[in-house]
mmCIF file of the N, C-alpha and C atoms, coordinates in Angstrom:
data_MODEL
# 
_entry.id   MODEL 
# 
loop_
_atom_site.group_PDB 
_atom_site.id 
_atom_site.type_symbol 
_atom_site.label_atom_id 
_atom_site.label_alt_id 
_atom_site.label_comp_id 
_atom_site.label_asym_id 
_atom_site.label_entity_id 
_atom_site.label_seq_id 
_atom_site.pdbx_PDB_ins_code 
_atom_site.Cartn_x 
_atom_site.Cartn_y 
_atom_site.Cartn_z 
_atom_site.occupancy 
_atom_site.B_iso_or_equiv 
_atom_site.pdbx_formal_charge 
_atom_site.auth_seq_id 
_atom_site.auth_comp_id 
_atom_site.auth_asym_id 
_atom_site.auth_atom_id 
_atom_site.pdbx_PDB_model_num 
ATOM 1   N N  . MET A 1 1  ? 10.892  6.697   -14.848 1.00 0.00 ? 1  MET A N  1 
ATOM 2   C CA . MET A 1 1  ? 11.801  6.779   -13.729 1.00 0.00 ? 1  MET A CA 1 
ATOM 3   C C  . MET A 1 1  ? 12.966  5.800   -13.886 1.00 0.00 ? 1  MET A C  1 
ATOM 4   N N  . TYR A 1 2  ? 12.658  4.571   -14.250 1.00 0.00 ? 2  TYR A N  1 
ATOM 5   C CA . TYR A 1 2  ? 13.685  3.548   -14.387 1.00 0.00 ? 2  TYR A CA 1 
ATOM 6   C C  . TYR A 1 2  ? 14.102  3.432   -15.849 1.00 0.00 ? 2  TYR A C  1 
ATOM 7   N N  . ASN A 1 3  ? 15.178  2.693   -16.096 1.00 0.00 ? 3  ASN A N  1 
ATOM 8   C CA . ASN A 1 3  ? 15.496  2.314   -17.454 1.00 0.00 ? 3  ASN A CA 1 
ATOM 9   C C  . ASN A 1 3  ? 14.350  1.447   -17.953 1.00 0.00 ? 3  ASN A C  1 
ATOM 10  N N  . ASP A 1 4  ? 14.337  1.139   -19.208 1.00 0.00 ? 4  ASP A N  1 
ATOM 11  C CA . ASP A 1 4  ? 13.239  0.360   -19.761 1.00 0.00 ? 4  ASP A CA 1 
ATOM 12  C C  . ASP A 1 4  ? 13.156  -1.011  -19.098 1.00 0.00 ? 4  ASP A C  1 
ATOM 13  N N  . LEU A 1 5  ? 12.096  -1.233  -18.350 1.00 0.00 ? 5  LEU A N  1 
ATOM 14  C CA . LEU A 1 5  ? 11.903  -2.499  -17.649 1.00 0.00 ? 5  LEU A CA 1 
ATOM 15  C C  . LEU A 1 5  ? 10.846  -3.374  -18.309 1.00 0.00 ? 5  LEU A C  1 
ATOM 16  N N  . LYS A 1 6  ? 10.255  -2.882  -19.386 1.00 0.00 ? 6  LYS A N  1 
ATOM 17  C CA . LYS A 1 6  ? 9.179   -3.613  -20.033 1.00 0.00 ? 6  LYS A CA 1 
ATOM 18  C C  . LYS A 1 6  ? 9.626   -5.024  -20.426 1.00 0.00 ? 6  LYS A C  1 
ATOM 19  N N  . GLY A 1 7  ? 8.844   -6.015  -19.958 1.00 0.00 ? 7  GLY A N  1 
ATOM 20  C CA . GLY A 1 7  ? 9.118   -7.407  -20.283 1.00 0.00 ? 7  GLY A CA 1 
ATOM 21  C C  . GLY A 1 7  ? 10.142  -8.082  -19.402 1.00 0.00 ? 7  GLY A C  1 
ATOM 22  N N  . LYS A 1 8  ? 10.768  -7.331  -18.503 1.00 0.00 ? 8  LYS A N  1 
ATOM 23  C CA . LYS A 1 8  ? 11.741  -7.930  -17.584 1.00 0.00 ? 8  LYS A CA 1 
ATOM 24  C C  . LYS A 1 8  ? 11.001  -8.743  -16.535 1.00 0.00 ? 8  LYS A C  1 
ATOM 25  N N  . PHE A 1 9  ? 11.598  -9.834  -16.109 1.00 0.00 ? 9  PHE A N  1 
ATOM 26  C CA . PHE A 1 9  ? 11.014  -10.704 -15.089 1.00 0.00 ? 9  PHE A CA 1 
ATOM 27  C C  . PHE A 1 9  ? 11.644  -10.350 -13.750 1.00 0.00 ? 9  PHE A C  1 
ATOM 28  N N  . VAL A 1 10 ? 10.814  -10.070 -12.747 1.00 0.00 ? 10 VAL A N  1 
ATOM 29  C CA . VAL A 1 10 ? 11.318  -9.745  -11.416 1.00 0.00 ? 10 VAL A CA 1 
ATOM 30  C C  . VAL A 1 10 ? 10.618  -10.597 -10.366 1.00 0.00 ? 10 VAL A C  1 
ATOM 31  N N  . LEU A 1 11 ? 11.354  -10.937 -9.333  1.00 0.00 ? 11 LEU A N  1 
ATOM 32  C CA . LEU A 1 11 ? 10.803  -11.662 -8.188  1.00 0.00 ? 11 LEU A CA 1 
ATOM 33  C C  . LEU A 1 11 ? 10.799  -10.706 -7.005  1.00 0.00 ? 11 LEU A C  1 
ATOM 34  N N  . VAL A 1 12 ? 9.630   -10.526 -6.411  1.00 0.00 ? 12 VAL A N  1 
ATOM 35  C CA . VAL A 1 12 ? 9.515   -9.658  -5.237  1.00 0.00 ? 12 VAL A CA 1 
ATOM 36  C C  . VAL A 1 12 ? 9.064   -10.522 -4.073  1.00 0.00 ? 12 VAL A C  1 
ATOM 37  N N  . THR A 1 13 ? 9.874   -10.567 -3.023  1.00 0.00 ? 13 THR A N  1 
ATOM 38  C CA . THR A 1 13 ? 9.527   -11.342 -1.839  1.00 0.00 ? 13 THR A CA 1 
ATOM 39  C C  . THR A 1 13 ? 8.847   -10.445 -0.814  1.00 0.00 ? 13 THR A C  1 
ATOM 40  N N  . GLY A 1 14 ? 8.148   -11.060 0.111   1.00 0.00 ? 14 GLY A N  1 
ATOM 41  C CA . GLY A 1 14 ? 7.474   -10.297 1.153   1.00 0.00 ? 14 GLY A CA 1 
ATOM 42  C C  . GLY A 1 14 ? 6.322   -9.480  0.632   1.00 0.00 ? 14 GLY A C  1 
ATOM 43  N N  . SER A 1 15 ? 5.535   -10.071 -0.264  1.00 0.00 ? 15 SER A N  1 
ATOM 44  C CA . SER A 1 15 ? 4.488   -9.319  -0.958  1.00 0.00 ? 15 SER A CA 1 
ATOM 45  C C  . SER A 1 15 ? 3.071   -9.591  -0.473  1.00 0.00 ? 15 SER A C  1 
ATOM 46  N N  . ALA A 1 16 ? 2.893   -10.412 0.543   1.00 0.00 ? 16 ALA A N  1 
ATOM 47  C CA . ALA A 1 16 ? 1.547   -10.816 0.949   1.00 0.00 ? 16 ALA A CA 1 
ATOM 48  C C  . ALA A 1 16 ? 0.804   -9.768  1.763   1.00 0.00 ? 16 ALA A C  1 
ATOM 49  N N  . SER A 1 17 ? 1.516   -8.895  2.438   1.00 0.00 ? 17 SER A N  1 
ATOM 50  C CA . SER A 1 17 ? 0.879   -7.884  3.274   1.00 0.00 ? 17 SER A CA 1 
ATOM 51  C C  . SER A 1 17 ? 0.290   -6.773  2.414   1.00 0.00 ? 17 SER A C  1 
ATOM 52  N N  . LYS A 1 18 ? -0.901  -6.340  2.749   1.00 0.00 ? 18 LYS A N  1 
ATOM 53  C CA . LYS A 1 18 ? -1.586  -5.313  1.973   1.00 0.00 ? 18 LYS A CA 1 
ATOM 54  C C  . LYS A 1 18 ? -0.872  -3.962  2.026   1.00 0.00 ? 18 LYS A C  1 
ATOM 55  N N  . LEU A 1 19 ? -0.234  -3.668  3.145   1.00 0.00 ? 19 LEU A N  1 
ATOM 56  C CA . LEU A 1 19 ? 0.390   -2.357  3.320   1.00 0.00 ? 19 LEU A CA 1 
ATOM 57  C C  . LEU A 1 19 ? 1.916   -2.421  3.344   1.00 0.00 ? 19 LEU A C  1 
ATOM 58  N N  . GLY A 1 20 ? 2.497   -3.525  2.891   1.00 0.00 ? 20 GLY A N  1 
ATOM 59  C CA . GLY A 1 20 ? 3.938   -3.672  2.960   1.00 0.00 ? 20 GLY A CA 1 
ATOM 60  C C  . GLY A 1 20 ? 4.679   -3.106  1.765   1.00 0.00 ? 20 GLY A C  1 
ATOM 61  N N  . MET A 1 21 ? 6.002   -2.997  1.909   1.00 0.00 ? 21 MET A N  1 
ATOM 62  C CA . MET A 1 21 ? 6.839   -2.493  0.826   1.00 0.00 ? 21 MET A CA 1 
ATOM 63  C C  . MET A 1 21 ? 6.850   -3.458  -0.359  1.00 0.00 ? 21 MET A C  1 
ATOM 64  N N  . GLY A 1 22 ? 6.770   -4.762  -0.087  1.00 0.00 ? 22 GLY A N  1 
ATOM 65  C CA . GLY A 1 22 ? 6.758   -5.735  -1.173  1.00 0.00 ? 22 GLY A CA 1 
ATOM 66  C C  . GLY A 1 22 ? 5.546   -5.554  -2.069  1.00 0.00 ? 22 GLY A C  1 
ATOM 67  N N  . HIS A 1 23 ? 4.405   -5.297  -1.462  1.00 0.00 ? 23 HIS A N  1 
ATOM 68  C CA . HIS A 1 23 ? 3.174   -5.055  -2.210  1.00 0.00 ? 23 HIS A CA 1 
ATOM 69  C C  . HIS A 1 23 ? 3.331   -3.820  -3.099  1.00 0.00 ? 23 HIS A C  1 
ATOM 70  N N  . ASP A 1 24 ? 3.840   -2.746  -2.512  1.00 0.00 ? 24 ASP A N  1 
ATOM 71  C CA . ASP A 1 24 ? 4.042   -1.504  -3.265  1.00 0.00 ? 24 ASP A CA 1 
ATOM 72  C C  . ASP A 1 24 ? 5.038   -1.700  -4.407  1.00 0.00 ? 24 ASP A C  1 
ATOM 73  N N  . ALA A 1 25 ? 6.110   -2.447  -4.136  1.00 0.00 ? 25 ALA A N  1 
ATOM 74  C CA . ALA A 1 25 ? 7.113   -2.705  -5.165  1.00 0.00 ? 25 ALA A CA 1 
ATOM 75  C C  . ALA A 1 25 ? 6.510   -3.494  -6.322  1.00 0.00 ? 25 ALA A C  1 
ATOM 76  N N  . CYS A 1 26 ? 5.679   -4.483  -6.006  1.00 0.00 ? 26 CYS A N  1 
ATOM 77  C CA . CYS A 1 26 ? 5.027   -5.278  -7.055  1.00 0.00 ? 26 CYS A CA 1 
ATOM 78  C C  . CYS A 1 26 ? 4.200   -4.393  -7.978  1.00 0.00 ? 26 CYS A C  1 
ATOM 79  N N  . LEU A 1 27 ? 3.391   -3.529  -7.387  1.00 0.00 ? 27 LEU A N  1 
ATOM 80  C CA . LEU A 1 27 ? 2.525   -2.668  -8.190  1.00 0.00 ? 27 LEU A CA 1 
ATOM 81  C C  . LEU A 1 27 ? 3.340   -1.706  -9.046  1.00 0.00 ? 27 LEU A C  1 
ATOM 82  N N  . ARG A 1 28 ? 4.378   -1.120  -8.473  1.00 0.00 ? 28 ARG A N  1 
ATOM 83  C CA . ARG A 1 28 ? 5.197   -0.165  -9.227  1.00 0.00 ? 28 ARG A CA 1 
ATOM 84  C C  . ARG A 1 28 ? 5.940   -0.849  -10.375 1.00 0.00 ? 28 ARG A C  1 
ATOM 85  N N  . LEU A 1 29 ? 6.514   -2.009  -10.107 1.00 0.00 ? 29 LEU A N  1 
ATOM 86  C CA . LEU A 1 29 ? 7.235   -2.735  -11.153 1.00 0.00 ? 29 LEU A CA 1 
ATOM 87  C C  . LEU A 1 29 ? 6.285   -3.174  -12.264 1.00 0.00 ? 29 LEU A C  1 
ATOM 88  N N  . ALA A 1 30 ? 5.076   -3.554  -11.896 1.00 0.00 ? 30 ALA A N  1 
ATOM 89  C CA . ALA A 1 30 ? 4.078   -3.913  -12.909 1.00 0.00 ? 30 ALA A CA 1 
ATOM 90  C C  . ALA A 1 30 ? 3.715   -2.696  -13.759 1.00 0.00 ? 30 ALA A C  1 
ATOM 91  N N  . GLN A 1 31 ? 3.596   -1.533  -13.132 1.00 0.00 ? 31 GLN A N  1 
ATOM 92  C CA . GLN A 1 31 ? 3.318   -0.303  -13.873 1.00 0.00 ? 31 GLN A CA 1 
ATOM 93  C C  . GLN A 1 31 ? 4.432   0.000   -14.876 1.00 0.00 ? 31 GLN A C  1 
ATOM 94  N N  . GLU A 1 32 ? 5.653   -0.381  -14.531 1.00 0.00 ? 32 GLU A N  1 
ATOM 95  C CA . GLU A 1 32 ? 6.801   -0.151  -15.406 1.00 0.00 ? 32 GLU A CA 1 
ATOM 96  C C  . GLU A 1 32 ? 6.911   -1.207  -16.502 1.00 0.00 ? 32 GLU A C  1 
ATOM 97  N N  . GLY A 1 33 ? 5.993   -2.208  -16.489 1.00 0.00 ? 33 GLY A N  1 
ATOM 98  C CA . GLY A 1 33 ? 5.965   -3.214  -17.547 1.00 0.00 ? 33 GLY A CA 1 
ATOM 99  C C  . GLY A 1 33 ? 6.642   -4.527  -17.230 1.00 0.00 ? 33 GLY A C  1 
ATOM 100 N N  . CYS A 1 34 ? 7.057   -4.708  -15.987 1.00 0.00 ? 34 CYS A N  1 
ATOM 101 C CA . CYS A 1 34 ? 7.701   -5.970  -15.604 1.00 0.00 ? 34 CYS A CA 1 
ATOM 102 C C  . CYS A 1 34 ? 6.683   -7.092  -15.467 1.00 0.00 ? 34 CYS A C  1 
ATOM 103 N N  . ILE A 1 35 ? 7.154   -8.300  -15.657 1.00 0.00 ? 35 ILE A N  1 
ATOM 104 C CA . ILE A 1 35 ? 6.396   -9.499  -15.305 1.00 0.00 ? 35 ILE A CA 1 
ATOM 105 C C  . ILE A 1 35 ? 6.819   -9.801  -13.872 1.00 0.00 ? 35 ILE A C  1 
ATOM 106 N N  . VAL A 1 36 ? 5.866   -9.786  -12.958 1.00 0.00 ? 36 VAL A N  1 
ATOM 107 C CA . VAL A 1 36 ? 6.187   -9.844  -11.535 1.00 0.00 ? 36 VAL A CA 1 
ATOM 108 C C  . VAL A 1 36 ? 5.851   -11.216 -10.948 1.00 0.00 ? 36 VAL A C  1 
ATOM 109 N N  . ALA A 1 37 ? 6.864   -11.852 -10.368 1.00 0.00 ? 37 ALA A N  1 
ATOM 110 C CA . ALA A 1 37 ? 6.650   -13.065 -9.581  1.00 0.00 ? 37 ALA A CA 1 
ATOM 111 C C  . ALA A 1 37 ? 6.421   -12.594 -8.148  1.00 0.00 ? 37 ALA A C  1 
ATOM 112 N N  . VAL A 1 38 ? 5.211   -12.799 -7.660  1.00 0.00 ? 38 VAL A N  1 
ATOM 113 C CA . VAL A 1 38 ? 4.791   -12.299 -6.354  1.00 0.00 ? 38 VAL A CA 1 
ATOM 114 C C  . VAL A 1 38 ? 4.980   -13.413 -5.326  1.00 0.00 ? 38 VAL A C  1 
ATOM 115 N N  . HIS A 1 39 ? 5.845   -13.174 -4.335  1.00 0.00 ? 39 HIS A N  1 
ATOM 116 C CA . HIS A 1 39 ? 6.124   -14.186 -3.318  1.00 0.00 ? 39 HIS A CA 1 
ATOM 117 C C  . HIS A 1 39 ? 5.741   -13.677 -1.944  1.00 0.00 ? 39 HIS A C  1 
ATOM 118 N N  . GLY A 1 40 ? 5.189   -14.554 -1.151  1.00 0.00 ? 40 GLY A N  1 
ATOM 119 C CA . GLY A 1 40 ? 4.869   -14.225 0.226   1.00 0.00 ? 40 GLY A CA 1 
ATOM 120 C C  . GLY A 1 40 ? 4.443   -15.480 0.962   1.00 0.00 ? 40 GLY A C  1 
ATOM 121 N N  . ARG A 1 41 ? 4.546   -15.433 2.264   1.00 0.00 ? 41 ARG A N  1 
ATOM 122 C CA . ARG A 1 41 ? 4.131   -16.572 3.075   1.00 0.00 ? 41 ARG A CA 1 
ATOM 123 C C  . ARG A 1 41 ? 2.670   -16.400 3.463   1.00 0.00 ? 41 ARG A C  1 
ATOM 124 N N  . PRO A 1 42 ? 1.852   -17.412 3.201   1.00 0.00 ? 42 PRO A N  1 
ATOM 125 C CA . PRO A 1 42 ? 0.431   -17.308 3.529   1.00 0.00 ? 42 PRO A CA 1 
ATOM 126 C C  . PRO A 1 42 ? 0.209   -17.038 5.015   1.00 0.00 ? 42 PRO A C  1 
ATOM 127 N N  . GLY A 1 43 ? -0.642  -16.047 5.296   1.00 0.00 ? 43 GLY A N  1 
ATOM 128 C CA . GLY A 1 43 ? -1.045  -15.761 6.666   1.00 0.00 ? 43 GLY A CA 1 
ATOM 129 C C  . GLY A 1 43 ? -0.039  -15.015 7.506   1.00 0.00 ? 43 GLY A C  1 
ATOM 130 N N  . LYS A 1 44 ? 1.127   -14.736 6.990   1.00 0.00 ? 44 LYS A N  1 
ATOM 131 C CA . LYS A 1 44 ? 2.133   -14.036 7.785   1.00 0.00 ? 44 LYS A CA 1 
ATOM 132 C C  . LYS A 1 44 ? 1.933   -12.528 7.689   1.00 0.00 ? 44 LYS A C  1 
ATOM 133 N N  . ARG A 1 45 ? 1.908   -11.878 8.833   1.00 0.00 ? 45 ARG A N  1 
ATOM 134 C CA . ARG A 1 45 ? 1.811   -10.420 8.928   1.00 0.00 ? 45 ARG A CA 1 
ATOM 135 C C  . ARG A 1 45 ? 0.654   -9.833  8.137   1.00 0.00 ? 45 ARG A C  1 
ATOM 136 N N  . THR A 1 46 ? -0.438  -10.548 8.119   1.00 0.00 ? 46 THR A N  1 
ATOM 137 C CA . THR A 1 46 ? -1.623  -10.039 7.445   1.00 0.00 ? 46 THR A CA 1 
ATOM 138 C C  . THR A 1 46 ? -2.591  -9.518  8.500   1.00 0.00 ? 46 THR A C  1 
ATOM 139 N N  . ASN A 1 47 ? -3.007  -8.306  8.345   1.00 0.00 ? 47 ASN A N  1 
ATOM 140 C CA . ASN A 1 47 ? -3.911  -7.655  9.274   1.00 0.00 ? 47 ASN A CA 1 
ATOM 141 C C  . ASN A 1 47 ? -5.256  -8.378  9.278   1.00 0.00 ? 47 ASN A C  1 
ATOM 142 N N  . PRO A 1 48 ? -5.786  -8.752  10.455  1.00 0.00 ? 48 PRO A N  1 
ATOM 143 C CA . PRO A 1 48 ? -7.091  -9.423  10.513  1.00 0.00 ? 48 PRO A CA 1 
ATOM 144 C C  . PRO A 1 48 ? -8.212  -8.633  9.839   1.00 0.00 ? 48 PRO A C  1 
ATOM 145 N N  . ASP A 1 49 ? -8.136  -7.302  9.895   1.00 0.00 ? 49 ASP A N  1 
ATOM 146 C CA . ASP A 1 49 ? -9.158  -6.480  9.241   1.00 0.00 ? 49 ASP A CA 1 
ATOM 147 C C  . ASP A 1 49 ? -9.091  -6.644  7.722   1.00 0.00 ? 49 ASP A C  1 
ATOM 148 N N  . ASP A 1 50 ? -7.875  -6.762  7.189   1.00 0.00 ? 50 ASP A N  1 
ATOM 149 C CA . ASP A 1 50 ? -7.713  -6.977  5.750   1.00 0.00 ? 50 ASP A CA 1 
ATOM 150 C C  . ASP A 1 50 ? -8.290  -8.325  5.340   1.00 0.00 ? 50 ASP A C  1 
ATOM 151 N N  . ILE A 1 51 ? -8.055  -9.340  6.160   1.00 0.00 ? 51 ILE A N  1 
ATOM 152 C CA . ILE A 1 51 ? -8.605  -10.674 5.880   1.00 0.00 ? 51 ILE A CA 1 
ATOM 153 C C  . ILE A 1 51 ? -10.128 -10.619 5.880   1.00 0.00 ? 51 ILE A C  1 
ATOM 154 N N  . ALA A 1 52 ? -10.687 -9.897  6.843   1.00 0.00 ? 52 ALA A N  1 
ATOM 155 C CA . ALA A 1 52 ? -12.144 -9.765  6.927   1.00 0.00 ? 52 ALA A CA 1 
ATOM 156 C C  . ALA A 1 52 ? -12.714 -9.084  5.686   1.00 0.00 ? 52 ALA A C  1 
ATOM 157 N N  . GLU A 1 53 ? -11.913 -8.215  5.057   1.00 0.00 ? 53 GLU A N  1 
ATOM 158 C CA . GLU A 1 53 ? -12.356 -7.520  3.845   1.00 0.00 ? 53 GLU A CA 1 
ATOM 159 C C  . GLU A 1 53 ? -12.098 -8.339  2.581   1.00 0.00 ? 53 GLU A C  1 
ATOM 160 N N  . GLY A 1 54 ? -11.556 -9.556  2.755   1.00 0.00 ? 54 GLY A N  1 
ATOM 161 C CA . GLY A 1 54 ? -11.336 -10.415 1.605   1.00 0.00 ? 54 GLY A CA 1 
ATOM 162 C C  . GLY A 1 54 ? -9.903  -10.464 1.089   1.00 0.00 ? 54 GLY A C  1 
ATOM 163 N N  . TRP A 1 55 ? -8.972  -9.822  1.786   1.00 0.00 ? 55 TRP A N  1 
ATOM 164 C CA . TRP A 1 55 ? -7.570  -9.846  1.364   1.00 0.00 ? 55 TRP A CA 1 
ATOM 165 C C  . TRP A 1 55 ? -7.009  -11.254 1.517   1.00 0.00 ? 55 TRP A C  1 
ATOM 166 N N  . GLU A 1 56 ? -6.384  -11.765 0.463   1.00 0.00 ? 56 GLU A N  1 
ATOM 167 C CA . GLU A 1 56 ? -5.868  -13.132 0.478   1.00 0.00 ? 56 GLU A CA 1 
ATOM 168 C C  . GLU A 1 56 ? -4.355  -13.191 0.317   1.00 0.00 ? 56 GLU A C  1 
ATOM 169 N N  . GLY A 1 57 ? -3.674  -12.092 0.468   1.00 0.00 ? 57 GLY A N  1 
ATOM 170 C CA . GLY A 1 57 ? -2.222  -12.084 0.353   1.00 0.00 ? 57 GLY A CA 1 
ATOM 171 C C  . GLY A 1 57 ? -1.766  -12.135 -1.100  1.00 0.00 ? 57 GLY A C  1 
ATOM 172 N N  . VAL A 1 58 ? -0.905  -13.098 -1.421  1.00 0.00 ? 58 VAL A N  1 
ATOM 173 C CA . VAL A 1 58 ? -0.330  -13.205 -2.765  1.00 0.00 ? 58 VAL A CA 1 
ATOM 174 C C  . VAL A 1 58 ? -1.400  -13.222 -3.860  1.00 0.00 ? 58 VAL A C  1 
ATOM 175 N N  . PRO A 1 59 ? -2.467  -14.038 -3.739  1.00 0.00 ? 59 PRO A N  1 
ATOM 176 C CA . PRO A 1 59 ? -3.476  -14.012 -4.799  1.00 0.00 ? 59 PRO A CA 1 
ATOM 177 C C  . PRO A 1 59 ? -4.115  -12.637 -5.005  1.00 0.00 ? 59 PRO A C  1 
ATOM 178 N N  . SER A 1 60 ? -4.265  -11.882 -3.938  1.00 0.00 ? 60 SER A N  1 
ATOM 179 C CA . SER A 1 60 ? -4.841  -10.543 -4.063  1.00 0.00 ? 60 SER A CA 1 
ATOM 180 C C  . SER A 1 60 ? -3.899  -9.593  -4.796  1.00 0.00 ? 60 SER A C  1 
ATOM 181 N N  . VAL A 1 61 ? -2.596  -9.715  -4.538  1.00 0.00 ? 61 VAL A N  1 
ATOM 182 C CA . VAL A 1 61 ? -1.620  -8.867  -5.230  1.00 0.00 ? 61 VAL A CA 1 
ATOM 183 C C  . VAL A 1 61 ? -1.606  -9.216  -6.715  1.00 0.00 ? 61 VAL A C  1 
ATOM 184 N N  . VAL A 1 62 ? -1.608  -10.514 -7.027  1.00 0.00 ? 62 VAL A N  1 
ATOM 185 C CA . VAL A 1 62 ? -1.631  -10.950 -8.429  1.00 0.00 ? 62 VAL A CA 1 
ATOM 186 C C  . VAL A 1 62 ? -2.867  -10.390 -9.121  1.00 0.00 ? 62 VAL A C  1 
ATOM 187 N N  . LYS A 1 63 ? -4.011  -10.455 -8.449  1.00 0.00 ? 63 LYS A N  1 
ATOM 188 C CA . LYS A 1 63 ? -5.249  -9.942  -9.045  1.00 0.00 ? 63 LYS A CA 1 
ATOM 189 C C  . LYS A 1 63 ? -5.164  -8.431  -9.285  1.00 0.00 ? 63 LYS A C  1 
ATOM 190 N N  . GLU A 1 64 ? -4.613  -7.693  -8.337  1.00 0.00 ? 64 GLU A N  1 
ATOM 191 C CA . GLU A 1 64 ? -4.451  -6.243  -8.528  1.00 0.00 ? 64 GLU A CA 1 
ATOM 192 C C  . GLU A 1 64 ? -3.620  -5.943  -9.773  1.00 0.00 ? 64 GLU A C  1 
ATOM 193 N N  . ILE A 1 65 ? -2.524  -6.671  -9.922  1.00 0.00 ? 65 ILE A N  1 
ATOM 194 C CA . ILE A 1 65 ? -1.637  -6.445  -11.073 1.00 0.00 ? 65 ILE A CA 1 
ATOM 195 C C  . ILE A 1 65 ? -2.350  -6.788  -12.370 1.00 0.00 ? 65 ILE A C  1 
ATOM 196 N N  . GLU A 1 66 ? -3.035  -7.922  -12.392 1.00 0.00 ? 66 GLU A N  1 
ATOM 197 C CA . GLU A 1 66 ? -3.752  -8.322  -13.599 1.00 0.00 ? 66 GLU A CA 1 
ATOM 198 C C  . GLU A 1 66 ? -4.879  -7.355  -13.922 1.00 0.00 ? 66 GLU A C  1 
ATOM 199 N N  . ASP A 1 67 ? -5.562  -6.845  -12.898 1.00 0.00 ? 67 ASP A N  1 
ATOM 200 C CA . ASP A 1 67 ? -6.654  -5.889  -13.111 1.00 0.00 ? 67 ASP A CA 1 
ATOM 201 C C  . ASP A 1 67 ? -6.161  -4.582  -13.726 1.00 0.00 ? 67 ASP A C  1 
ATOM 202 N N  . MET A 1 68 ? -4.895  -4.231  -13.487 1.00 0.00 ? 68 MET A N  1 
ATOM 203 C CA . MET A 1 68 ? -4.354  -3.008  -14.078 1.00 0.00 ? 68 MET A CA 1 
ATOM 204 C C  . MET A 1 68 ? -3.658  -3.287  -15.411 1.00 0.00 ? 68 MET A C  1 
ATOM 205 N N  . GLY A 1 69 ? -3.821  -4.525  -15.916 1.00 0.00 ? 69 GLY A N  1 
ATOM 206 C CA . GLY A 1 69 ? -3.285  -4.867  -17.227 1.00 0.00 ? 69 GLY A CA 1 
ATOM 207 C C  . GLY A 1 69 ? -1.886  -5.449  -17.215 1.00 0.00 ? 69 GLY A C  1 
ATOM 208 N N  . GLY A 1 70 ? -1.345  -5.722  -16.026 1.00 0.00 ? 70 GLY A N  1 
ATOM 209 C CA . GLY A 1 70 ? -0.006  -6.276  -15.915 1.00 0.00 ? 70 GLY A CA 1 
ATOM 210 C C  . GLY A 1 70 ? -0.014  -7.792  -15.872 1.00 0.00 ? 70 GLY A C  1 
ATOM 211 N N  . LYS A 1 71 ? 1.189   -8.340  -15.815 1.00 0.00 ? 71 LYS A N  1 
ATOM 212 C CA . LYS A 1 71 ? 1.366   -9.789  -15.747 1.00 0.00 ? 71 LYS A CA 1 
ATOM 213 C C  . LYS A 1 71 ? 2.030   -10.151 -14.419 1.00 0.00 ? 71 LYS A C  1 
ATOM 214 N N  . ALA A 1 72 ? 1.455   -11.158 -13.748 1.00 0.00 ? 72 ALA A N  1 
ATOM 215 C CA . ALA A 1 72 ? 1.988   -11.579 -12.449 1.00 0.00 ? 72 ALA A CA 1 
ATOM 216 C C  . ALA A 1 72 ? 1.857   -13.086 -12.297 1.00 0.00 ? 72 ALA A C  1 
ATOM 217 N N  . ILE A 1 73 ? 2.782   -13.641 -11.528 1.00 0.00 ? 73 ILE A N  1 
ATOM 218 C CA . ILE A 1 73 ? 2.803   -15.071 -11.262 1.00 0.00 ? 73 ILE A CA 1 
ATOM 219 C C  . ILE A 1 73 ? 2.898   -15.249 -9.738  1.00 0.00 ? 73 ILE A C  1 
ATOM 220 N N  . PRO A 1 74 ? 2.001   -16.032 -9.135  1.00 0.00 ? 74 PRO A N  1 
ATOM 221 C CA . PRO A 1 74 ? 2.126   -16.288 -7.697  1.00 0.00 ? 74 PRO A CA 1 
ATOM 222 C C  . PRO A 1 74 ? 3.222   -17.313 -7.419  1.00 0.00 ? 74 PRO A C  1 
ATOM 223 N N  . VAL A 1 75 ? 4.007   -17.060 -6.387  1.00 0.00 ? 75 VAL A N  1 
ATOM 224 C CA . VAL A 1 75 ? 5.072   -17.974 -5.982  1.00 0.00 ? 75 VAL A CA 1 
ATOM 225 C C  . VAL A 1 75 ? 4.948   -18.181 -4.476  1.00 0.00 ? 75 VAL A C  1 
ATOM 226 N N  . TYR A 1 76 ? 4.916   -19.453 -4.055  1.00 0.00 ? 76 TYR A N  1 
ATOM 227 C CA . TYR A 1 76 ? 4.795   -19.748 -2.612  1.00 0.00 ? 76 TYR A CA 1 
ATOM 228 C C  . TYR A 1 76 ? 6.004   -20.498 -2.114  1.00 0.00 ? 76 TYR A C  1 
# 
C-alpha cells in the first residue's frame, strides 16, 4: 500500500489505548516494516475492562509488535 517503509523509524503518539487510532497505526506501520516508537500517556483513556484483562498501554502495544516479528521502542 505504501512506498517502501522497511527500516524507517516512525513515532506514533496516542498509542496507549487498546482501541485507538494510534494503536492501529502502530500495528500497521510495523506490518509495513517500520521501527515504531510507541508513545502514550500511562493510564489515560484506558478502558477499565482492558486493564482488568491485563492491558498495560504502551508496553502492551510494544509486545504486540514484537510478537508479530516487528521492532518497537516504548516512549513515555
